[in-house]
N, CA, C, O and CB atoms as a CASP TS submission, in Angstrom:
PFRMAT TS
TARGET T0000
AUTHOR 0000-0000-0000
METHOD Language model
MODEL 1
PARENT N/A
ATOM      1  N   MET     1       0.882  -1.046   0.409  1.00  0.00           N
ATOM      2  CA  MET     1       0.418   0.314  -0.266  1.00  0.00           C
ATOM      3  C   MET     1       1.099   1.419  -0.262  1.00  0.00           C
ATOM      4  O   MET     1       2.250   1.423   0.174  1.00  0.00           O
ATOM      5  CB  MET     1      -0.652   0.756   0.187  1.00  0.00           C
ATOM      6  N   ALA     2       0.537   2.482  -0.720  1.00  0.00           N
ATOM      7  CA  ALA     2       1.029   3.732  -0.841  1.00  0.00           C
ATOM      8  C   ALA     2       1.250   4.227   0.893  1.00  0.00           C
ATOM      9  O   ALA     2       0.455   3.742   1.699  1.00  0.00           O
ATOM     10  CB  ALA     2      -0.108   4.686  -1.827  1.00  0.00           C
ATOM     11  N   LYS     3       1.975   4.868   1.236  1.00  0.00           N
ATOM     12  CA  LYS     3       3.026   5.720   2.364  1.00  0.00           C
ATOM     13  C   LYS     3       2.366   7.142   2.226  1.00  0.00           C
ATOM     14  O   LYS     3       2.506   8.099   1.465  1.00  0.00           O
ATOM     15  CB  LYS     3       4.983   5.785   1.880  1.00  0.00           C
ATOM     16  N   ASN     4       1.131   6.664   3.939  1.00  0.00           N
ATOM     17  CA  ASN     4       0.795   8.446   4.210  1.00  0.00           C
ATOM     18  C   ASN     4       1.794   9.100   4.419  1.00  0.00           C
ATOM     19  O   ASN     4       2.724   8.398   4.817  1.00  0.00           O
ATOM     20  CB  ASN     4      -0.049   8.906   5.416  1.00  0.00           C
ATOM     21  N   THR     5       2.116  10.591   4.287  1.00  0.00           N
ATOM     22  CA  THR     5       3.583  10.968   4.910  1.00  0.00           C
ATOM     23  C   THR     5       2.586  12.381   5.329  1.00  0.00           C
ATOM     24  O   THR     5       3.265  13.395   5.491  1.00  0.00           O
ATOM     25  CB  THR     5       5.374  11.139   3.610  1.00  0.00           C
ATOM     26  N   GLY     6       0.897  12.584   5.544  1.00  0.00           N
ATOM     27  CA  GLY     6       0.400  13.909   7.026  1.00  0.00           C
ATOM     28  C   GLY     6       0.728  15.081   5.750  1.00  0.00           C
ATOM     29  O   GLY     6       0.383  16.245   5.951  1.00  0.00           O
ATOM     30  N   ASN     7       1.151  14.848   4.935  1.00  0.00           N
ATOM     31  CA  ASN     7       0.877  16.378   3.773  1.00  0.00           C
ATOM     32  C   ASN     7       0.151  16.137   2.473  1.00  0.00           C
ATOM     33  O   ASN     7       0.582  16.103   1.320  1.00  0.00           O
ATOM     34  CB  ASN     7       2.437  17.094   3.131  1.00  0.00           C
ATOM     35  N   GLY     8      -0.922  15.995   2.903  1.00  0.00           N
ATOM     36  CA  GLY     8      -2.303  15.518   1.707  1.00  0.00           C
ATOM     37  C   GLY     8      -1.797  14.892   0.986  1.00  0.00           C
ATOM     38  O   GLY     8      -2.563  15.285   0.106  1.00  0.00           O
ATOM     39  N   HIS     9      -1.125  14.175   0.431  1.00  0.00           N
ATOM     40  CA  HIS     9      -0.421  13.666  -0.794  1.00  0.00           C
ATOM     41  C   HIS     9      -0.545  12.195  -0.140  1.00  0.00           C
ATOM     42  O   HIS     9      -1.095  12.165   0.960  1.00  0.00           O
ATOM     43  CB  HIS     9       1.289  14.352  -1.202  1.00  0.00           C
ATOM     44  N   ARG    10      -0.003  10.702  -0.803  1.00  0.00           N
ATOM     45  CA  ARG    10       0.689   9.533  -0.737  1.00  0.00           C
ATOM     46  C   ARG    10       1.931   9.683  -1.421  1.00  0.00           C
ATOM     47  O   ARG    10       2.113  10.670  -2.134  1.00  0.00           O
ATOM     48  CB  ARG    10      -0.050   8.464  -1.238  1.00  0.00           C
ATOM     49  N   VAL    11       2.855   8.755  -1.268  1.00  0.00           N
ATOM     50  CA  VAL    11       3.824   9.187  -2.240  1.00  0.00           C
ATOM     51  C   VAL    11       3.379   7.235  -3.142  1.00  0.00           C
ATOM     52  O   VAL    11       2.854   6.282  -2.567  1.00  0.00           O
ATOM     53  CB  VAL    11       5.947   9.727  -1.314  1.00  0.00           C
ATOM     54  N   GLY    12       3.635   7.273  -3.938  1.00  0.00           N
ATOM     55  CA  GLY    12       3.522   5.731  -4.421  1.00  0.00           C
ATOM     56  C   GLY    12       1.994   5.749  -4.800  1.00  0.00           C
ATOM     57  O   GLY    12       1.054   6.310  -4.238  1.00  0.00           O
ATOM     58  N   ALA    13       2.032   5.053  -5.796  1.00  0.00           N
ATOM     59  CA  ALA    13       0.285   4.428  -5.785  1.00  0.00           C
ATOM     60  C   ALA    13       0.514   3.226  -5.001  1.00  0.00           C
ATOM     61  O   ALA    13       1.510   2.631  -4.589  1.00  0.00           O
ATOM     62  CB  ALA    13      -0.555   3.924  -7.509  1.00  0.00           C
ATOM     63  N   VAL    14      -1.671   2.957  -4.889  1.00  0.00           N
ATOM     64  CA  VAL    14      -1.964   1.664  -3.615  1.00  0.00           C
ATOM     65  C   VAL    14      -2.398   0.352  -5.051  1.00  0.00           C
ATOM     66  O   VAL    14      -3.126   0.424  -6.042  1.00  0.00           O
ATOM     67  CB  VAL    14      -3.954   2.206  -2.011  1.00  0.00           C
ATOM     68  N   LYS    15      -1.486  -0.779  -4.458  1.00  0.00           N
ATOM     69  CA  LYS    15      -1.719  -1.561  -5.114  1.00  0.00           C
ATOM     70  C   LYS    15      -2.464  -2.164  -4.779  1.00  0.00           C
ATOM     71  O   LYS    15      -2.890  -1.961  -3.642  1.00  0.00           O
ATOM     72  CB  LYS    15      -1.065  -2.010  -5.411  1.00  0.00           C
ATOM     73  N   ASN    16      -2.956  -3.101  -5.489  1.00  0.00           N
ATOM     74  CA  ASN    16      -3.618  -3.821  -5.951  1.00  0.00           C
ATOM     75  C   ASN    16      -5.638  -4.058  -5.878  1.00  0.00           C
ATOM     76  O   ASN    16      -6.303  -5.084  -5.733  1.00  0.00           O
ATOM     77  CB  ASN    16      -2.808  -4.674  -5.496  1.00  0.00           C
ATOM     78  N   ARG    17      -6.254  -1.934  -6.138  1.00  0.00           N
ATOM     79  CA  ARG    17      -6.596  -1.491  -5.372  1.00  0.00           C
ATOM     80  C   ARG    17      -7.353  -0.710  -6.623  1.00  0.00           C
ATOM     81  O   ARG    17      -6.641  -0.277  -7.529  1.00  0.00           O
ATOM     82  CB  ARG    17      -5.709  -1.075  -4.301  1.00  0.00           C
ATOM     83  N   SER    18      -8.924  -0.508  -6.689  1.00  0.00           N
ATOM     84  CA  SER    18      -9.119   0.688  -7.920  1.00  0.00           C
ATOM     85  C   SER    18     -10.166   0.655  -6.962  1.00  0.00           C
ATOM     86  O   SER    18     -10.345   0.063  -5.898  1.00  0.00           O
ATOM     87  CB  SER    18      -9.306   0.525  -9.871  1.00  0.00           C
ATOM     88  N   GLN    19     -11.331   2.128  -8.217  1.00  0.00           N
ATOM     89  CA  GLN    19     -12.216   2.965  -7.526  1.00  0.00           C
ATOM     90  C   GLN    19     -13.434   3.494  -8.762  1.00  0.00           C
ATOM     91  O   GLN    19     -13.005   4.002  -9.798  1.00  0.00           O
ATOM     92  CB  GLN    19     -11.243   4.283  -6.786  1.00  0.00           C
ATOM     93  N   VAL    20     -14.662   3.361  -8.595  1.00  0.00           N
ATOM     94  CA  VAL    20     -15.485   3.728  -9.259  1.00  0.00           C
ATOM     95  C   VAL    20     -15.858   3.939  -8.668  1.00  0.00           C
ATOM     96  O   VAL    20     -15.917   3.645  -7.474  1.00  0.00           O
ATOM     97  CB  VAL    20     -15.958   3.395  -9.936  1.00  0.00           C
ATOM     98  N   LEU    21     -16.775   5.294 -10.048  1.00  0.00           N
ATOM     99  CA  LEU    21     -17.624   5.888  -9.643  1.00  0.00           C
ATOM    100  C   LEU    21     -19.514   5.616  -9.693  1.00  0.00           C
ATOM    101  O   LEU    21     -20.274   5.860 -10.630  1.00  0.00           O
ATOM    102  CB  LEU    21     -17.131   6.842 -10.175  1.00  0.00           C
ATOM    103  N   THR    22     -19.749   5.199  -8.702  1.00  0.00           N
ATOM    104  CA  THR    22     -21.392   4.446  -8.638  1.00  0.00           C
ATOM    105  C   THR    22     -22.418   5.486  -7.945  1.00  0.00           C
ATOM    106  O   THR    22     -22.098   6.141  -6.953  1.00  0.00           O
ATOM    107  CB  THR    22     -21.427   2.830  -7.531  1.00  0.00           C
ATOM    108  N   PRO    23     -23.678   5.570  -8.563  1.00  0.00           N
ATOM    109  CA  PRO    23     -24.808   6.160  -7.812  1.00  0.00           C
ATOM    110  C   PRO    23     -24.296   6.315  -6.402  1.00  0.00           C
ATOM    111  O   PRO    23     -25.422   6.375  -5.909  1.00  0.00           O
ATOM    112  CB  PRO    23     -26.143   5.260  -7.869  1.00  0.00           C
ATOM    113  N   THR    24     -23.547   6.421  -5.423  1.00  0.00           N
ATOM    114  CA  THR    24     -24.376   6.728  -4.053  1.00  0.00           C
ATOM    115  C   THR    24     -22.146   7.013  -3.913  1.00  0.00           C
ATOM    116  O   THR    24     -21.615   6.071  -3.324  1.00  0.00           O
ATOM    117  CB  THR    24     -25.850   4.901  -2.813  1.00  0.00           C
ATOM    118  N   GLY    25     -22.026   7.148  -3.971  1.00  0.00           N
ATOM    119  CA  GLY    25     -20.034   7.511  -4.803  1.00  0.00           C
ATOM    120  C   GLY    25     -19.452   6.794  -5.472  1.00  0.00           C
ATOM    121  O   GLY    25     -19.582   6.056  -6.448  1.00  0.00           O
ATOM    122  N   TRP    26     -18.049   7.487  -4.050  1.00  0.00           N
ATOM    123  CA  TRP    26     -16.913   6.520  -4.946  1.00  0.00           C
ATOM    124  C   TRP    26     -16.445   5.191  -4.214  1.00  0.00           C
ATOM    125  O   TRP    26     -16.110   5.137  -3.030  1.00  0.00           O
ATOM    126  CB  TRP    26     -15.414   7.419  -5.235  1.00  0.00           C
ATOM    127  N   VAL    27     -16.479   4.007  -5.205  1.00  0.00           N
ATOM    128  CA  VAL    27     -16.076   2.712  -4.735  1.00  0.00           C
ATOM    129  C   VAL    27     -14.826   1.555  -4.587  1.00  0.00           C
ATOM    130  O   VAL    27     -14.649   0.601  -5.345  1.00  0.00           O
ATOM    131  CB  VAL    27     -16.730   2.294  -5.220  1.00  0.00           C
ATOM    132  N   LYS    28     -14.333   1.775  -3.863  1.00  0.00           N
ATOM    133  CA  LYS    28     -12.990   1.259  -4.323  1.00  0.00           C
ATOM    134  C   LYS    28     -13.257  -0.481  -4.054  1.00  0.00           C
ATOM    135  O   LYS    28     -14.066  -1.132  -3.393  1.00  0.00           O
ATOM    136  CB  LYS    28     -11.534   2.045  -3.288  1.00  0.00           C
ATOM    137  N   ARG    29     -11.990  -0.836  -5.042  1.00  0.00           N
ATOM    138  CA  ARG    29     -12.338  -2.756  -5.231  1.00  0.00           C
ATOM    139  C   ARG    29     -10.645  -3.111  -4.960  1.00  0.00           C
ATOM    140  O   ARG    29      -9.627  -2.424  -5.039  1.00  0.00           O
ATOM    141  CB  ARG    29     -13.110  -3.523  -7.450  1.00  0.00           C
ATOM    142  N   ASP    30     -10.899  -4.467  -4.623  1.00  0.00           N
ATOM    143  CA  ASP    30     -10.045  -4.925  -4.848  1.00  0.00           C
ATOM    144  C   ASP    30     -10.020  -6.378  -6.355  1.00  0.00           C
ATOM    145  O   ASP    30     -10.672  -7.350  -6.739  1.00  0.00           O
ATOM    146  CB  ASP    30      -9.785  -5.145  -3.445  1.00  0.00           C
ATOM    147  N   SER    31      -8.818  -5.604  -6.688  1.00  0.00           N
ATOM    148  CA  SER    31      -8.204  -5.997  -7.927  1.00  0.00           C
ATOM    149  C   SER    31      -8.761  -7.153  -8.871  1.00  0.00           C
ATOM    150  O   SER    31      -9.172  -7.246 -10.028  1.00  0.00           O
ATOM    151  CB  SER    31      -6.937  -6.334  -7.580  1.00  0.00           C
ATOM    152  N   GLY    32      -8.505  -8.204  -7.484  1.00  0.00           N
ATOM    153  CA  GLY    32      -7.352  -9.682  -7.741  1.00  0.00           C
ATOM    154  C   GLY    32      -9.124  -9.910  -7.499  1.00  0.00           C
ATOM    155  O   GLY    32      -9.586  -9.901  -8.640  1.00  0.00           O
ATOM    156  N   THR    33     -10.297 -10.110  -6.473  1.00  0.00           N
ATOM    157  CA  THR    33     -11.395 -10.901  -6.410  1.00  0.00           C
ATOM    158  C   THR    33     -12.893  -9.608  -7.288  1.00  0.00           C
ATOM    159  O   THR    33     -13.885  -9.743  -8.003  1.00  0.00           O
ATOM    160  CB  THR    33     -11.567 -11.432  -4.383  1.00  0.00           C
ATOM    161  N   GLY    34     -12.312  -8.743  -6.762  1.00  0.00           N
ATOM    162  CA  GLY    34     -13.443  -8.343  -7.481  1.00  0.00           C
ATOM    163  C   GLY    34     -13.944  -7.364  -6.598  1.00  0.00           C
ATOM    164  O   GLY    34     -14.384  -6.284  -6.992  1.00  0.00           O
ATOM    165  N   GLN    35     -13.882  -7.757  -5.250  1.00  0.00           N
ATOM    166  CA  GLN    35     -14.659  -7.581  -4.076  1.00  0.00           C
ATOM    167  C   GLN    35     -14.981  -5.576  -3.507  1.00  0.00           C
ATOM    168  O   GLN    35     -13.866  -5.061  -3.430  1.00  0.00           O
ATOM    169  CB  GLN    35     -13.610  -8.602  -2.842  1.00  0.00           C
ATOM    170  N   PHE    36     -15.504  -5.084  -3.342  1.00  0.00           N
ATOM    171  CA  PHE    36     -16.101  -3.738  -2.744  1.00  0.00           C
ATOM    172  C   PHE    36     -15.346  -3.774  -1.492  1.00  0.00           C
ATOM    173  O   PHE    36     -15.445  -4.779  -0.788  1.00  0.00           O
ATOM    174  CB  PHE    36     -17.843  -3.653  -2.501  1.00  0.00           C
ATOM    175  N   LEU    37     -14.636  -2.843  -1.145  1.00  0.00           N
ATOM    176  CA  LEU    37     -14.033  -2.596   0.330  1.00  0.00           C
ATOM    177  C   LEU    37     -14.907  -1.469   1.427  1.00  0.00           C
ATOM    178  O   LEU    37     -15.408  -1.688   2.530  1.00  0.00           O
ATOM    179  CB  LEU    37     -12.408  -1.929   0.052  1.00  0.00           C
ATOM    180  N   ASP    38     -14.841  -0.205   0.603  1.00  0.00           N
ATOM    181  CA  ASP    38     -15.074   1.183   1.046  1.00  0.00           C
ATOM    182  C   ASP    38     -15.557   1.575   0.039  1.00  0.00           C
ATOM    183  O   ASP    38     -15.522   1.296  -1.160  1.00  0.00           O
ATOM    184  CB  ASP    38     -14.029   2.023   1.505  1.00  0.00           C
ATOM    185  N   ARG    39     -16.262   2.629   1.021  1.00  0.00           N
ATOM    186  CA  ARG    39     -17.583   3.895  -0.012  1.00  0.00           C
ATOM    187  C   ARG    39     -16.758   4.960   1.130  1.00  0.00           C
ATOM    188  O   ARG    39     -16.380   4.902   2.300  1.00  0.00           O
ATOM    189  CB  ARG    39     -20.263   3.656   0.213  1.00  0.00           C
ATOM    190  N   LYS    40     -16.741   6.277  -0.380  1.00  0.00           N
ATOM    191  CA  LYS    40     -16.319   7.121   1.068  1.00  0.00           C
ATOM    192  C   LYS    40     -17.533   7.631   1.082  1.00  0.00           C
ATOM    193  O   LYS    40     -18.482   7.218   0.414  1.00  0.00           O
ATOM    194  CB  LYS    40     -14.999   8.351   1.160  1.00  0.00           C
ATOM    195  N   ALA    41     -17.537   8.672   1.949  1.00  0.00           N
ATOM    196  CA  ALA    41     -18.087   9.627   2.833  1.00  0.00           C
ATOM    197  C   ALA    41     -18.530  10.908   2.189  1.00  0.00           C
ATOM    198  O   ALA    41     -19.557  11.586   2.159  1.00  0.00           O
ATOM    199  CB  ALA    41     -17.142   9.912   3.846  1.00  0.00           C
ATOM    200  N   ASP    42     -17.719  10.936   1.854  1.00  0.00           N
ATOM    201  CA  ASP    42     -17.938  12.403  -0.075  1.00  0.00           C
ATOM    202  C   ASP    42     -17.617  12.191  -0.798  1.00  0.00           C
ATOM    203  O   ASP    42     -17.216  11.097  -1.197  1.00  0.00           O
ATOM    204  CB  ASP    42     -17.378  13.805  -0.532  1.00  0.00           C
ATOM    205  N   ALA    43     -17.669  13.364  -1.377  1.00  0.00           N
ATOM    206  CA  ALA    43     -17.850  13.429  -2.736  1.00  0.00           C
ATOM    207  C   ALA    43     -16.329  12.599  -3.466  1.00  0.00           C
ATOM    208  O   ALA    43     -16.134  11.741  -4.327  1.00  0.00           O
ATOM    209  CB  ALA    43     -18.090  15.197  -3.143  1.00  0.00           C
ATOM    210  N   GLN    44     -15.853  13.066  -2.951  1.00  0.00           N
ATOM    211  CA  GLN    44     -13.893  13.758  -3.868  1.00  0.00           C
ATOM    212  C   GLN    44     -14.193  11.760  -3.356  1.00  0.00           C
ATOM    213  O   GLN    44     -14.931  11.073  -2.648  1.00  0.00           O
ATOM    214  CB  GLN    44     -11.756  15.657  -2.504  1.00  0.00           C
ATOM    215  N   PRO    45     -12.573  11.574  -4.690  1.00  0.00           N
ATOM    216  CA  PRO    45     -12.503  10.142  -4.989  1.00  0.00           C
ATOM    217  C   PRO    45     -11.365  10.023  -4.285  1.00  0.00           C
ATOM    218  O   PRO    45     -10.551  10.945  -4.234  1.00  0.00           O
ATOM    219  CB  PRO    45     -12.470   9.619  -6.486  1.00  0.00           C
ATOM    220  N   PHE    46     -11.175   8.757  -3.606  1.00  0.00           N
ATOM    221  CA  PHE    46      -9.584   8.245  -2.873  1.00  0.00           C
ATOM    222  C   PHE    46      -8.003   8.627  -3.574  1.00  0.00           C
ATOM    223  O   PHE    46      -7.523   8.563  -4.705  1.00  0.00           O
ATOM    224  CB  PHE    46      -9.581   6.424  -2.902  1.00  0.00           C
ATOM    225  N   LYS    47      -7.527   9.042  -2.242  1.00  0.00           N
ATOM    226  CA  LYS    47      -5.986   9.633  -2.821  1.00  0.00           C
ATOM    227  C   LYS    47      -5.351   8.228  -3.677  1.00  0.00           C
ATOM    228  O   LYS    47      -5.174   7.196  -3.030  1.00  0.00           O
ATOM    229  CB  LYS    47      -4.686  10.175  -1.207  1.00  0.00           C
ATOM    230  N   GLY    48      -5.021   8.269  -5.185  1.00  0.00           N
ATOM    231  CA  GLY    48      -3.531   7.573  -4.925  1.00  0.00           C
ATOM    232  C   GLY    48      -4.405   5.588  -5.201  1.00  0.00           C
ATOM    233  O   GLY    48      -3.882   4.474  -5.184  1.00  0.00           O
ATOM    234  N   VAL    49      -5.698   5.995  -5.395  1.00  0.00           N
ATOM    235  CA  VAL    49      -6.099   4.363  -6.016  1.00  0.00           C
ATOM    236  C   VAL    49      -6.548   5.025  -7.389  1.00  0.00           C
ATOM    237  O   VAL    49      -7.027   6.139  -7.597  1.00  0.00           O
ATOM    238  CB  VAL    49      -7.631   3.237  -5.045  1.00  0.00           C
ATOM    239  N   ARG    50      -6.203   3.863  -8.365  1.00  0.00           N
ATOM    240  CA  ARG    50      -6.579   4.446  -9.600  1.00  0.00           C
ATOM    241  C   ARG    50      -8.345   3.923  -9.762  1.00  0.00           C
ATOM    242  O   ARG    50      -9.042   3.228  -9.023  1.00  0.00           O
ATOM    243  CB  ARG    50      -5.407   3.824 -10.928  1.00  0.00           C
ATOM    244  N   ARG    51      -8.638   4.613 -11.063  1.00  0.00           N
ATOM    245  CA  ARG    51     -10.343   4.875 -11.566  1.00  0.00           C
ATOM    246  C   ARG    51      -9.815   4.066 -12.146  1.00  0.00           C
ATOM    247  O   ARG    51      -8.680   4.072 -12.622  1.00  0.00           O
ATOM    248  CB  ARG    51     -11.272   6.191 -12.260  1.00  0.00           C
ATOM    249  N   GLU    52     -11.107   2.784 -12.170  1.00  0.00           N
ATOM    250  CA  GLU    52     -11.899   1.954 -13.479  1.00  0.00           C
ATOM    251  C   GLU    52     -12.456   2.931 -14.507  1.00  0.00           C
ATOM    252  O   GLU    52     -13.110   3.857 -14.028  1.00  0.00           O
ATOM    253  CB  GLU    52     -13.290   1.005 -12.947  1.00  0.00           C
ATOM    254  N   LYS    53     -12.323   2.899 -15.787  1.00  0.00           N
ATOM    255  CA  LYS    53     -13.119   2.730 -16.493  1.00  0.00           C
ATOM    256  C   LYS    53     -14.198   2.890 -16.569  1.00  0.00           C
ATOM    257  O   LYS    53     -14.802   2.549 -17.586  1.00  0.00           O
ATOM    258  CB  LYS    53     -13.060   2.138 -16.672  1.00  0.00           C
TER
END
């Protein structure tokens, strides 16, 4: 996983994760299993997680 710097950004990409925009907001998924892991409470996307098309 990416390292938090405490400066509002991450160093490196988050591995084995992707995110997709759903009607309820941004959802993080495991790239290997496709399982949904986490949903954002606000409208902003996850930091350092690649987006699915």
